[in-house]
C-alpha positions as CSV (number, residue, x, y, z in Angstrom):
1,M,26.9,2.6,22.5
2,I,28.6,0.2,22.9
3,K,25.7,-2.1,22.6
4,T,25.1,-0.9,19.5
5,L,28.2,-0.8,17.9
6,L,28.9,-4.5,19.0
7,K,25.5,-5.8,17.1
8,Y,27.8,-5.3,13.8
9,V,30.7,-7.8,14.5
10,K,28.0,-10.3,13.0
11,E,29.7,-12.9,11.1
12,Y,33.3,-11.9,12.3
13,K,32.4,-12.8,15.9
14,K,34.4,-16.1,15.9
15,V,37.6,-14.6,14.8
16,A,37.0,-12.1,17.2
17,I,36.5,-14.4,19.9
18,I,39.4,-16.9,19.0
19,T,41.8,-13.9,19.3
20,P,41.7,-13.4,22.9
21,I,41.9,-17.2,23.2
22,L,45.3,-17.1,21.2
23,V,46.8,-14.0,22.7
24,L,46.4,-15.3,26.7
25,L,48.2,-18.4,25.2
26,E,50.8,-16.0,24.1
27,V,51.0,-14.6,27.2
28,V,51.5,-17.8,29.1
29,L,54.1,-18.7,27.3
30,E,56.2,-15.6,27.5
31,I,55.5,-15.9,31.1
32,M,57.2,-19.0,30.7
33,I,60.1,-17.8,29.4
34,P,61.6,-16.1,32.6
35,L,60.6,-19.1,34.7
36,V,62.8,-21.5,32.6
37,M,65.5,-18.6,32.3
38,A,65.8,-18.7,35.8
39,E,66.3,-22.4,35.9
40,L,68.9,-22.0,33.0
41,I,70.8,-19.4,35.0
42,D,70.8,-21.2,38.6
43,Q,71.1,-25.4,37.6
44,G,73.1,-24.5,34.3
45,I,75.3,-21.6,34.3
46,D,75.9,-21.3,38.0
47,G,75.7,-25.1,38.2
48,G,78.0,-25.7,35.7
49,S,75.6,-28.4,34.3
50,M,76.0,-28.4,30.5
51,P,72.7,-30.8,30.1
52,D,70.7,-28.6,32.0
53,I,71.6,-26.1,29.6
54,V,70.8,-27.9,26.6
55,K,67.7,-28.8,28.6
56,Y,66.8,-25.8,29.7
57,G,67.9,-24.0,26.2
58,I,65.7,-26.6,23.9
59,E,62.7,-25.2,26.4
60,L,63.1,-21.3,25.8
61,L,63.8,-22.2,22.1
62,I,60.3,-23.9,22.0
63,F,58.2,-21.8,24.4
64,A,59.6,-18.9,21.9
65,I,58.4,-20.2,18.5
66,L,54.9,-21.5,20.0
67,A,54.8,-18.0,21.6
68,L,55.6,-16.0,18.1
69,A,53.3,-18.6,16.2
70,F,50.3,-17.7,18.6
71,G,51.4,-14.1,18.6
72,V,51.2,-14.5,14.3
73,A,47.6,-15.9,14.4
74,A,46.1,-13.8,17.0
75,G,47.4,-10.5,14.5
76,R,45.8,-12.1,11.7
77,T,42.5,-13.1,13.3
78,A,42.3,-9.4,15.3
79,S,43.2,-7.8,11.4
80,V,40.2,-9.9,10.3
81,A,38.1,-9.2,13.0
82,S,38.5,-5.6,13.0
83,A,38.8,-4.7,9.4
84,G,35.1,-6.8,9.2
85,F,33.6,-4.8,12.0
86,A,34.7,-1.6,10.2
87,R,33.1,-2.8,7.0
88,N,29.9,-4.2,8.6
89,L,29.8,-0.7,10.2
90,R,30.4,1.6,7.2
91,G,27.6,-0.8,5.6
92,A,25.2,-0.3,8.2
93,M,25.5,3.7,8.3
94,Y,25.4,4.1,4.7
95,D,22.2,2.0,4.4
96,H,20.8,3.8,7.3
97,V,21.5,7.1,5.8
98,Q,19.9,5.8,2.4
99,E,16.3,5.1,4.8
100,F,16.3,8.5,5.8
101,S,13.8,11.2,5.3
102,F,15.0,14.5,4.5
103,A,13.7,15.7,7.6
104,N,16.7,13.1,9.2
105,I,19.2,14.3,6.8
106,D,18.2,17.7,7.6
107,K,20.0,16.8,10.9
108,F,23.4,15.9,9.5
109,S,25.5,17.9,7.4
110,T,27.1,15.3,4.3
111,A,30.5,16.7,5.7
112,S,29.4,15.0,9.2
113,I,28.0,11.7,7.3
114,V,31.3,11.9,5.5
115,T,33.7,12.4,8.5
116,R,31.6,9.5,10.4
117,L,31.7,6.8,7.8
118,T,35.4,7.4,7.4
119,T,37.6,9.0,10.3
120,D,35.0,7.8,13.0
121,V,35.2,4.4,11.6
122,S,38.4,4.2,11.1
123,N,39.1,5.0,15.3
124,V,36.3,2.6,16.3
125,Q,38.0,-0.3,14.1
126,M,41.2,0.7,15.4
127,A,40.1,0.7,19.2
128,F,38.3,-2.8,18.1
129,Q,41.3,-4.1,16.8
130,M,43.3,-3.1,20.3
131,C,40.1,-4.3,22.3
132,T,40.6,-8.3,21.0
133,R,44.1,-8.1,20.7
134,I,46.2,-5.5,23.1
135,A,43.7,-5.2,25.6
136,T,43.7,-8.8,26.2
137,R,47.6,-9.2,26.1
138,A,48.4,-6.1,28.4
139,P,45.5,-7.2,31.4
140,G,46.8,-10.3,30.9
141,M,50.3,-10.1,31.2
142,L,49.8,-8.1,33.8
143,I,48.1,-10.2,36.1
144,F,50.4,-13.4,35.3
145,A,53.5,-11.7,35.6
146,L,52.2,-10.1,38.9
147,I,51.7,-13.9,40.1
148,A,54.9,-15.1,38.6
149,A,56.3,-12.5,40.6
150,F,54.8,-12.8,43.8
151,R,55.7,-16.8,43.8
152,I,59.5,-16.0,43.1
153,D,59.4,-13.2,46.0
154,A,56.3,-11.7,47.7
155,E,57.9,-9.2,49.4
156,L,59.5,-7.6,46.4
157,S,56.8,-7.9,44.1
158,L,55.0,-5.4,46.6
159,V,57.2,-2.7,45.0
160,Y,54.6,-3.4,41.6
161,V,51.7,-3.4,44.2
162,G,52.6,-0.1,44.8
163,I,53.7,1.6,41.5
164,L,50.0,0.3,40.2
165,P,48.1,3.0,41.5
166,V,49.8,5.8,40.9
167,L,50.1,5.5,37.4
168,G,45.9,4.6,37.5
169,I,45.4,7.6,39.1
170,G,47.5,9.7,36.3
171,L,45.8,8.0,33.4
172,F,42.8,8.3,34.8
173,I,43.3,12.2,35.2
174,L,44.6,12.4,31.6
175,M,41.8,10.6,30.0
176,K,39.1,12.9,32.1
177,I,41.4,16.3,30.9
178,V,41.5,14.6,26.7
179,Y,38.4,13.3,26.4
180,P,36.6,16.5,25.8
181,I,39.2,17.9,23.2
182,F,38.7,15.2,21.2
183,N,35.1,15.2,21.2
184,R,35.8,18.7,20.0
185,V,37.9,17.8,17.7
186,F,35.7,15.5,15.3
187,K,33.1,18.2,15.5
188,I,35.9,20.5,13.7
189,Y,36.9,17.5,11.2
190,D,33.1,18.1,10.6
191,K,33.7,21.4,9.6
192,L,37.0,21.1,7.6
193,N,35.2,18.2,5.4
194,N,32.5,20.7,5.0
195,V,34.8,23.7,4.2
196,V,36.8,21.6,1.3
197,Q,33.6,19.7,-0.1
198,E,32.4,23.1,-0.8
199,N,35.2,24.7,-2.3
200,L,35.7,21.8,-4.7
201,Y,31.8,21.6,-5.6
202,G,31.9,25.6,-6.3
203,I,35.9,25.9,-7.5
204,R,34.2,27.1,-10.9
205,V,32.8,29.8,-8.8
206,V,35.5,30.4,-6.8
207,K,37.9,30.8,-9.8
208,S,35.4,32.8,-11.2
209,F,35.1,35.8,-8.6
210,N,39.2,35.1,-7.8
211,R,38.3,34.3,-4.6
212,Q,40.9,31.4,-4.0
213,E,42.7,33.7,-1.3
214,H,39.3,33.6,0.7
215,E,38.6,30.1,0.7
216,I,42.3,29.5,1.6
217,E,42.1,32.0,4.8
218,K,38.6,30.1,5.7
219,F,40.8,26.3,5.1
220,Q,43.4,27.8,7.3
221,K,41.1,28.8,9.8
222,T,39.7,25.8,10.2
223,S,42.6,23.9,10.1
224,G,43.8,25.8,12.4
225,E,41.6,25.1,15.1
226,L,42.0,21.2,14.4
227,Y,45.6,21.8,15.2
228,K,45.2,24.1,18.4
229,D,43.0,21.4,19.9
230,F,44.6,18.6,18.7
231,S,48.2,19.8,20.0
232,K,46.5,20.3,23.2
233,A,45.3,16.5,23.2
234,E,48.7,15.7,22.2
235,K,50.6,18.1,24.8
236,T,48.2,16.7,27.7
237,M,49.0,13.2,26.3
238,A,52.5,13.6,26.4
239,F,53.0,13.4,30.2
240,N,51.9,9.7,29.6
241,M,55.2,8.7,28.8
242,P,57.5,10.5,31.2
243,L,55.1,9.1,34.1
244,M,55.3,5.7,32.7
245,Q,59.5,6.3,32.8
246,L,59.2,7.3,36.0
247,C,57.2,3.9,37.1
248,M,59.2,2.3,35.2
249,Y,62.7,3.4,36.3
250,A,61.7,3.6,40.1
251,S,60.5,-0.1,40.2
252,M,63.2,-1.2,38.4
253,L,66.0,0.5,40.8
254,L,64.0,-0.7,43.9
255,I,63.8,-4.3,42.6
256,A,67.5,-4.4,41.3
257,W,68.7,-2.8,45.0
258,L,66.3,-4.9,47.1
259,G,67.0,-7.9,45.2
260,A,70.7,-7.7,45.1
261,R,70.6,-7.0,49.2
262,A,68.1,-10.3,49.1
263,I,71.0,-12.0,47.3
264,V,73.5,-11.1,49.3
265,A,71.7,-12.0,52.7
266,S,71.1,-15.6,51.3
267,G,74.3,-16.3,49.6
268,N,72.9,-16.5,46.1
269,N,70.6,-19.9,47.6
270,A,67.2,-20.0,46.2
271,A,66.3,-21.6,49.3
272,L,67.5,-19.1,51.9
273,G,66.0,-16.3,49.6
274,L,67.0,-15.3,46.5
275,S,69.3,-16.6,43.6
276,T,70.5,-14.8,40.7
277,G,67.8,-16.4,38.2
278,E,65.2,-14.9,40.3
279,L,66.3,-11.9,40.6
280,I,66.5,-11.4,36.8
281,S,63.4,-13.0,36.5
282,L,61.7,-10.7,38.5
283,I,63.4,-7.7,36.8
284,T,61.8,-9.3,33.6
285,Y,58.7,-10.0,34.9
286,A,59.1,-5.8,35.7
287,M,60.0,-5.2,32.3
288,Q,56.5,-7.5,31.1
289,I,54.4,-5.5,34.1
290,L,55.5,-2.0,32.9
291,V,55.2,-2.8,28.9
292,S,51.8,-3.9,30.0
293,L,50.8,-0.6,31.8
294,M,52.2,1.4,29.0
295,M,50.1,-0.3,26.9
296,I,47.2,-0.2,28.7
297,S,47.6,3.7,28.7
298,M,47.6,3.5,25.1
299,I,44.4,1.7,25.0
300,F,42.9,4.5,27.3
301,V,44.2,7.2,25.1
302,M,42.9,4.9,21.8
303,F,39.6,4.5,23.7
304,T,39.1,7.9,24.7
305,M,39.3,8.9,20.8
306,A,37.2,6.0,20.0
307,R,35.1,6.8,22.6
308,A,34.1,10.2,20.7
309,S,34.0,8.6,17.5
310,G,31.8,5.6,18.3
311,E,29.1,8.3,20.1
312,R,28.8,10.1,17.0
313,I,28.6,6.5,14.7
314,A,25.9,4.9,17.0
315,E,24.1,8.8,16.7
316,I,23.4,7.7,13.0
317,L,22.4,4.1,13.4
318,N,20.0,4.8,16.5
319,E,18.2,7.7,14.5
320,E,15.3,6.6,13.3
321,S,13.4,7.8,9.9
322,T,10.6,10.2,10.4
323,L,8.9,8.5,7.8
324,H,7.6,4.9,7.9
325,D,5.0,2.3,5.8
326,P,1.8,1.7,7.9
327,E,1.3,-1.6,8.8
328,N,-0.9,-2.8,5.9
329,P,0.5,-0.2,2.7
330,V,-1.2,0.5,-0.3
331,F,1.2,-1.0,-3.1
332,E,-0.9,0.4,-6.0
333,V,-1.4,3.8,-7.4
334,A,-5.2,4.4,-9.1
335,D,-4.3,7.1,-11.1
336,G,-2.3,10.9,-10.4
337,S,-5.0,12.9,-9.3
338,V,-3.6,14.9,-5.9
339,D,-5.7,16.3,-2.8
340,F,-4.2,19.0,-0.6
341,E,-6.4,19.0,2.8
342,G,-5.8,21.7,5.3
343,V,-2.4,20.9,5.2
344,H,0.2,22.6,7.3
345,F,3.8,22.2,7.2
346,R,7.2,23.1,8.7
347,Y,10.7,22.5,8.7
348,G,11.8,20.4,12.0
349,K,10.2,19.9,15.4
350,S,11.9,23.1,17.0
351,N,10.3,25.5,14.1
352,N,6.8,26.7,15.4
353,K,6.9,28.6,12.3
354,D,4.8,27.3,9.2
355,V,6.1,27.2,5.8
356,L,3.1,26.0,4.1
357,N,-0.4,27.2,5.8
358,D,-3.9,25.6,5.3
359,I,-3.2,24.3,1.6
360,N,-6.2,23.0,0.0
361,L,-5.8,22.1,-3.6
362,H,-7.3,19.5,-5.7
363,I,-5.5,18.4,-9.2
364,E,-7.3,16.2,-11.7
365,S,-5.2,13.0,-13.1
366,G,-3.6,14.0,-16.0
367,Q,-3.4,17.9,-15.6
368,T,-0.5,19.6,-15.7
369,V,-0.3,22.5,-13.4
370,G,2.5,25.3,-12.6
371,I,3.1,26.3,-9.2
372,I,4.5,30.1,-9.5
373,G,5.7,32.4,-6.6
374,A,8.5,34.5,-5.4
375,T,11.7,32.9,-3.7
376,G,10.3,31.5,0.0
377,S,6.8,31.1,-1.0
378,A,7.3,27.2,-0.6
379,K,6.6,26.1,-4.0
380,S,9.1,23.5,-3.7
381,S,8.1,22.5,0.0
382,L,4.3,21.8,-1.8
383,V,5.6,19.2,-4.5
384,Q,8.3,17.5,-1.8
385,L,5.3,16.4,0.3
386,I,3.7,14.1,-2.7
387,P,6.2,11.6,-2.8
388,R,6.7,11.4,0.7
389,L,10.0,13.4,0.9
390,Y,8.8,15.2,4.1
391,D,5.4,14.7,6.3
392,V,3.2,17.1,6.9
393,Q,2.6,18.2,10.5
394,E,-1.6,18.8,10.2
395,G,-3.7,18.4,7.3
396,V,-3.9,15.4,4.4
397,V,-1.8,14.9,1.2
398,K,-3.6,12.2,-1.3
399,V,-2.6,10.6,-4.3
400,G,-5.1,8.5,-6.2
401,G,-7.6,9.3,-3.4
402,I,-5.4,7.8,-1.0
403,D,-3.7,9.4,2.3
404,V,0.4,9.4,1.2
405,K,1.1,8.0,4.7
406,N,-1.0,4.6,3.6
407,Y,1.1,3.9,0.7
408,H,4.2,1.8,0.7
409,V,6.7,4.6,0.4
410,E,8.7,3.0,-2.5
411,S,5.9,1.5,-4.3
412,L,4.4,5.3,-4.3
413,R,7.6,7.1,-5.5
414,N,8.0,4.4,-8.2
415,Q,5.1,6.7,-9.8
416,V,6.3,9.7,-8.7
417,A,9.1,11.3,-11.2
418,V,11.3,13.8,-9.8
419,V,13.0,16.5,-12.0
420,L,14.9,19.4,-9.9
421,Q,16.5,22.5,-11.6
422,K,19.9,20.8,-10.1
423,N,19.7,17.5,-11.1
424,T,22.3,15.0,-10.1
425,L,24.3,12.6,-12.4
426,F,26.1,10.3,-11.2
427,S,29.2,8.9,-12.5
428,G,28.9,6.0,-15.3
429,T,27.6,5.5,-18.3
430,I,24.8,8.0,-20.2
431,A,22.6,4.6,-19.9
432,E,23.1,3.4,-16.6
433,N,22.0,7.3,-15.6
434,L,19.2,6.5,-17.4
435,R,18.2,3.2,-15.5
436,W,17.7,5.0,-12.8
437,G,14.2,5.7,-14.3
438,N,13.5,2.0,-14.6
439,E,16.9,-0.4,-14.0
440,N,15.4,-3.2,-16.3
441,A,14.5,-0.8,-19.2
442,T,15.9,-2.0,-22.6
443,D,18.1,-0.3,-25.0
444,E,15.0,0.8,-27.2
445,E,13.1,2.3,-24.2
446,L,15.9,4.4,-23.5
447,R,16.1,6.0,-26.4
448,H,12.3,6.2,-26.6
449,A,13.0,8.1,-23.7
450,C,15.9,10.3,-24.8
451,K,13.6,11.2,-27.7
452,L,10.6,12.1,-25.4
453,A,13.0,14.4,-23.7
454,C,14.7,16.1,-26.9
455,A,17.8,14.5,-25.7
456,D,18.3,11.4,-28.2
457,E,20.1,14.5,-30.5
458,F,22.9,15.3,-28.1
459,V,23.3,11.9,-27.0
460,E,23.5,10.2,-30.7
461,S,26.2,12.9,-31.4
462,F,28.8,11.3,-29.0
463,D,31.0,8.5,-29.8
464,D,30.2,5.8,-27.7
465,G,26.7,7.2,-27.6
466,Y,24.6,5.7,-24.7
467,D,28.2,4.3,-23.6
468,T,29.4,7.8,-23.0
469,Y,30.9,8.2,-19.8
470,I,29.6,10.6,-17.6
471,E,31.8,12.3,-15.1
472,Q,31.0,12.8,-11.6
473,G,28.2,15.6,-11.1
474,G,28.1,15.3,-14.8
475,S,31.0,17.9,-15.3
476,N,31.8,16.8,-19.0
477,V,28.4,17.6,-20.1
478,S,26.8,21.1,-20.7
479,G,23.6,22.1,-18.3
480,G,21.0,21.8,-20.8
481,Q,22.3,18.0,-21.7
482,K,22.2,17.4,-18.3
483,Q,18.7,18.3,-17.8
484,R,17.5,16.7,-20.8
485,T,19.2,13.5,-19.5
486,A,17.4,14.3,-16.0
487,V,14.2,14.8,-18.0
488,A,14.6,11.3,-20.0
489,R,15.5,9.2,-16.7
490,A,12.0,10.8,-15.1
491,L,10.1,9.5,-18.2
492,I,11.7,6.2,-18.7
493,N,9.4,4.5,-16.0
494,E,6.3,6.2,-17.5
495,P,5.1,7.4,-14.3
496,L,2.0,8.5,-13.2
497,M,3.2,11.8,-11.9
498,I,6.0,14.0,-12.7
499,L,7.0,16.8,-10.4
500,A,9.6,19.4,-12.1
501,D,11.2,21.5,-9.9
502,E,12.6,24.7,-12.0
503,P,13.0,22.3,-15.3
504,T,13.9,25.2,-17.2
505,G,15.7,27.0,-15.2
506,N,19.6,26.3,-16.5
507,L,18.7,25.9,-19.9
508,D,18.7,28.2,-23.4
509,S,15.4,28.9,-24.8
510,R,16.0,25.9,-27.0
511,S,16.5,23.7,-24.8
512,S,13.5,25.3,-22.5
513,E,11.2,24.6,-25.2
514,A,12.8,21.3,-25.7
515,V,11.7,20.2,-21.9
516,I,8.6,21.9,-22.2
517,D,7.7,20.0,-25.4
518,A,8.5,16.8,-23.5
519,F,6.8,17.5,-20.8
520,I,3.3,18.0,-23.3
521,T,4.3,14.6,-25.0
522,A,4.5,12.6,-21.6
523,K,0.8,13.7,-20.6
524,K,-0.4,12.9,-23.9
525,K,1.2,9.6,-24.0
526,L,1.2,8.6,-20.6
527,E,-1.5,10.8,-19.2
528,A,0.9,11.7,-16.4
529,T,-0.4,14.6,-13.9
530,T,2.4,17.1,-14.0
531,L,3.4,19.7,-11.5
532,M,6.1,22.3,-12.7
533,V,7.4,24.5,-10.1
534,T,8.8,27.3,-12.5
535,H,9.4,31.3,-12.3
536,D,9.1,31.4,-16.1
537,S,5.9,32.3,-17.1
538,L,6.6,31.3,-20.8
539,S,6.3,27.5,-19.2
540,A,3.8,28.2,-16.8
541,S,1.3,29.3,-19.9
542,Y,1.5,25.6,-21.4
543,C,0.0,24.4,-18.2
544,D,-3.5,24.0,-17.9
545,R,-3.6,25.3,-14.4
546,V,-1.1,27.8,-12.9
547,I,-1.3,28.2,-8.9
548,L,0.5,31.3,-7.3
549,M,2.2,31.2,-4.2
550,R,3.1,33.6,-1.5
551,D,4.3,33.1,1.9
552,G,3.2,29.5,2.2
553,I,-0.2,30.2,0.9
554,V,-2.1,30.0,-2.1
555,C,-3.2,33.3,-3.2
556,S,-4.4,32.9,-6.4
557,E,-5.1,30.5,-9.3
558,L,-5.6,30.8,-13.2
559,V,-6.9,28.5,-15.6
560,N,-5.8,28.0,-18.9
561,K,-9.0,28.1,-21.4
562,G,-7.7,27.3,-24.5
563,N,-5.8,30.0,-25.9
564,R,-2.0,30.0,-24.9
565,R,-1.5,33.4,-25.9
566,V,-4.2,34.9,-24.1
567,F,-3.2,33.3,-21.2
568,F,0.5,34.1,-21.0
569,N,-1.4,38.0,-20.8
570,E,-3.6,36.9,-18.4
571,L,-0.8,35.3,-16.4
572,M,1.6,38.2,-16.7
573,E,-1.0,40.6,-15.5
574,V,-2.3,38.8,-12.3
575,L,2.2,38.4,-11.4
576,R,2.6,42.1,-11.9
577,K,-0.6,43.1,-9.4
578,L,1.0,40.3,-7.3
579,N,4.4,41.9,-7.1
580,G,2.5,45.3,-6.1
581,G,2.2,46.7,-9.9
582,E,6.2,46.8,-10.7
């Protein structure tokens, strides 16, 4: 996990390395201050020497200023390194998710991915900053302070040696208890984000059914679970402070008592035992050692949280896409013909039941084919195999006479436009949304695509026309307007194939006719193969062929012989028989 994460330090490696060096220089200077202070007390104050007071006073001032400067510099470099590291992590995760197949995306909920991109990365960022600064400062201060203390009085310094195991064992026990709780907390974060996301996405439905109280209860339940686990973790970690205080007060009292006895025994003569200045230095080192131990305990807490977050981030980064380009991919799609040869498909490796079972189909280039079936008949699954949104388990799917697995994925998808029932419009102008189909499309091409999709009328009715801003999800346009914009977006690239999944499902009769006309026009102008998944018999009657599916198999097929009305009646009769004569 650590190895995976550290790969993304990248260009911030230099400042990440400089930070510990600056911290160590700061620590050395802070260690020198008590030694100089001891000399100031013993030679200057107790010795009554003003020159020594001035001399050691100036040294103290210089050391303090330098320590402060190195501390400020270390703080700046640590901030830059940690912020850059977090940016790289988020960017890498986001880029990696874009490469996922639908099978990969199905493994992670949207809320979980959002939590990993935000909360988890923030935890790792904080841990990285502590690692480069505090995790260097605390052990460094501990080691140097112990060395300095042993140089002054080895016997008294054994007090620290006795305290360290007590504190270490206590911290280990606390971390052992707390880690599983933090690991569970982040999963609850995923659940909480999912509740919020679902509520906001469907807020109109919530209000329409007066289910606000139900949603509040659901949120409070999840929030309560988060509170319960987090408070349990915090209560456990609360023992950290009393443990630290116990160790601190015990060591201070022992050093003060034993040091006072040593001073009395030596007559305040450093040569014979211990002086006042050296005792003050030992007490100062005691404070530095114990503060270092407290910092280490804080690091352990942060690292415990960061460990759980880091493993979740690494899970995303190490996830391999189930779709890969072949070694020598095909970049050109010859035509829009489609062949299914003995195709079997199921979702997920653990699912043993086929969603599609032994599908054999041939669709000629330029044909308009309707796919009809009840909900759960795997109509959408069938068309999703064509642009390799999923891969088949058995059999072959061919486009233009070539197995889709042999194509360069991006090249294949550039020739396959998709129109969904629930299309997503992204925040931005209408023109920007249309250019998703072709980022280099001219204004004239935009207008032409909108005309084909019967979207030009409503677009030009807006004050800003094609520069009209679309809110997130297209919330400021109607369902029909959203759908026609999506159709225009699909047609603008002049694809060889159009996959339309319930394209008229949310439209009124006028808009439905407009969308169907758009597909007919596309067929004539572009000679594009069109596959239309639909429940609408009227829409299907415009197709050259209609494939009827049930439970993942092709159970019937009808061919349009040229008379749409007759074809419509034939289609209705077949559907009636298919549904048990209802």
